N, C-alpha and C positions, 0 to 999 in steps of 0.2 A: 677148039672150044675149051674154055677154062672152067674148072670146077672148084667151088669153094670147099674147104676142108669141112668134114662133118662136125657138127656141134657136140660138145661134150654134154654129159647129163647135167652138170652144174649150169652151163650156158643156156640149156633148154629151160631149166627151172627158172632162171633169172628172166628170160625173155617172155615167159608166160604170165599174163595178167593174174594178179593175186586172187581176183574174184572167181577165176576159173579153177582154183585149187579145190578139189572136191574131197572132203574128209570122209571118214567112214561113218556117215550118219544115215545112210540108206535112202536119202531123199535127193541127192544130187545137188545140194546147195552147200556153199562154203560156210564155215563156221561164222565168218565175219558177216555174211548176208543174214544168217539166222539171228545173230545177236542184234543187228540193226532192226530187223523186222520185229523181234520180240520187244525191243525198247519202244518202237513206235506203237505197237499194239497196246502195251501196258500203259504208255503215256496217254493214249486216246481213251482207254478204258477208265483210267483214273480221272481224267478231265470230265468224262461223261458222268461218272458217279458223283464227283464233287459238284458239278453243275446241277444235277438233279436233286442232290441233298440240299444244296443251298436254296434252290427254288422252293423245295418243300418246306423248308424251315424259315423262310423269309417272313418274319413277323416283326411287329414293332418291338416286342420284347427281345427278340434275337438280335436286332440291330443295336438296341441300347446296351446289350450286355456282351456283345462280341468283342473280345479283347484285341482282335487283329484288325478291327475296323479303323480305317483312316479315310480322309477325304479322297485320297488317290484311288482307293479301291472301292469306295462307296458306290460310284456310278455303275461299275461293271456288274454289280449284283443285280442290276435291273436289265441286263442285256436281253433277257427273254420276254420282257414286258412289251406290250403293244401300245400304239398311240390311240387315244380316244378322247376327243375334246369334251369338256364339261363347262357348263355355265358357272358352277360353283366349285370350290376346292373340295375334293373328296376327303372324308375322314381317313386317317392313316391306315387303319385296319382294312377299310373297304378297298382302298387303292392296292394294298398288298395282296389282299385275297383275290381280287378280280384280275390282277396283273395287267391292268389296262388303265391308262390315264394320260394326262397331258403335262406340259412343262410346269404349270402351277402346282399340280399334285406332287410332282417330284421335288421341286425347289423347296416347297413348304416342308415336306418330310425331311429333306436333307438339312434344312435349317433347324428343325426341331430336334433331330437326332444328334447332329454334330455339336450344337450348342450345349446339349446336356453332356456331351463327351468332353467339354472343356474348350472347344474351338470358338473363335470369334467369327460370326457369320453375318452376312447382310443379304436380305432378299431384294432383288432388283427386277423391276418390270420395265421393259423397253418397248416403246411403240414404234413399229416399223411401217414405212410407206408401202402400201399395196400388199401388206401381209398381216397375218395375225400378230398380235403383240406377243412378246416372249419373256418368260421369267427364268431367272437363274439364281443360284445360291453362291454368293461370293465368300470365300474363306480367306480371312486376313492373313493367317499364318502362312498359307501357301501362295499368297499373291496370285490367286487364280479363282475361277468360278467353275461350278459344277453345272453341266448342261444335260438335260434329258436326251437331247439329240446325240450325245456322245456315248450313250450307254453300250453301244456295240463295238466301240473302239478300245484298244488296249490303253492308249494314252487318253484319259478322259478329262484331264484338267486343262482348262483354257487359261493360260498365263496372260495377265494384263495388269494395268495399274489399278489403284484402289478407288479412284473417284468415279462418280456416276457417269461422267462424260467419257472417261476411258473405257469403262465397262460397256457403255452403249456403243461406242465406236467398234469395239471388238465383236460384240454380238451382231451388229449390223454387217460387219465385214464377213462373218461366217455365212450370212444369208445373201451376201452380195446385194445389199439393199441400203436404203437411207433410213435414218431414224429421226423422230421428231421430239420425243420426250423420254426421259428416264427417271423412274421414281423408286425410292427405297420405301419399303413397307414392312409391316410385321403381320403375322397371322397367329391367332390363338385357336387351337382346335375346340376348346370349350366354348368360346364366344362364337366361333365359326364366322369370323369377320376379319377383313383386311383393315389395317390402320396405316394411313399414309404418314411418312416421316419427312421426306424431302423430295423435291422434283427439280430436275434440270431440263431446261428447254434448249434445244440445239442452237437456235438462232439468237439466244441471249449471249451477251459477252461472257466468256469463260470466267472472267474475274468475279462475276456475280454468283457463281455456283456455290451452293451452301456448304459443300464438303470440300472446297478447294484447299483450305488450310486445316491441318490437324486440330488446331485449337478450336476451330468452329465446326468440326465435323459433327453431324447429327448423331445422336446415340439413342438407345432404347430407354434411357432414363428420362427423356423428354416426354411431353404429352402428345403422342401421335394423334392425328385426327382420323376419324373413321372415313373410309372411302365411300363414295356414293354407290 
């Protein structure tokens, strides 16, 4: 029978996993494990505090004056909101206070806030086959739209082209559905009424789309028609 030579103290130290090294801390945990646990705990605590402070302070004024607000992080501020369908668009403060609403409430608020922050936005309403119609807020600078359904996701911007047809295709794909029409509209909280700017019908030739060419793209300087 052959015996292996005994290991030296240095060889024993090298062969032992680092996480088993127990320092003189009285708890039997390595310093590395304690550091990692401390970081995780502090990070979770900070996230909880920030989330609760943000939720408590989410008002129209706070959104309009927040220096860190961008289209990319706007949607995530609503991650704790719940879905609740309404026949009419809620006033901004009512939506924020109740923390409940639908895609129209969110899209209109996003359009209202981001436009005042200097962004170029478009409100788009897409009618889907066999589903509720869906509204999103398209941000020209980001080449993407904000969607109330993405409020729980870290990446909340949906990248797509700028035309109504491209936006409708992307919205329909996220629902795995077909679409029939896509309309751009405006909404004024004081008037409490939607006004139609342009509509694209899916079955119409794309060449007839009103926003196909930049030169003929509809703008808010035109005379939008009230929606029925």
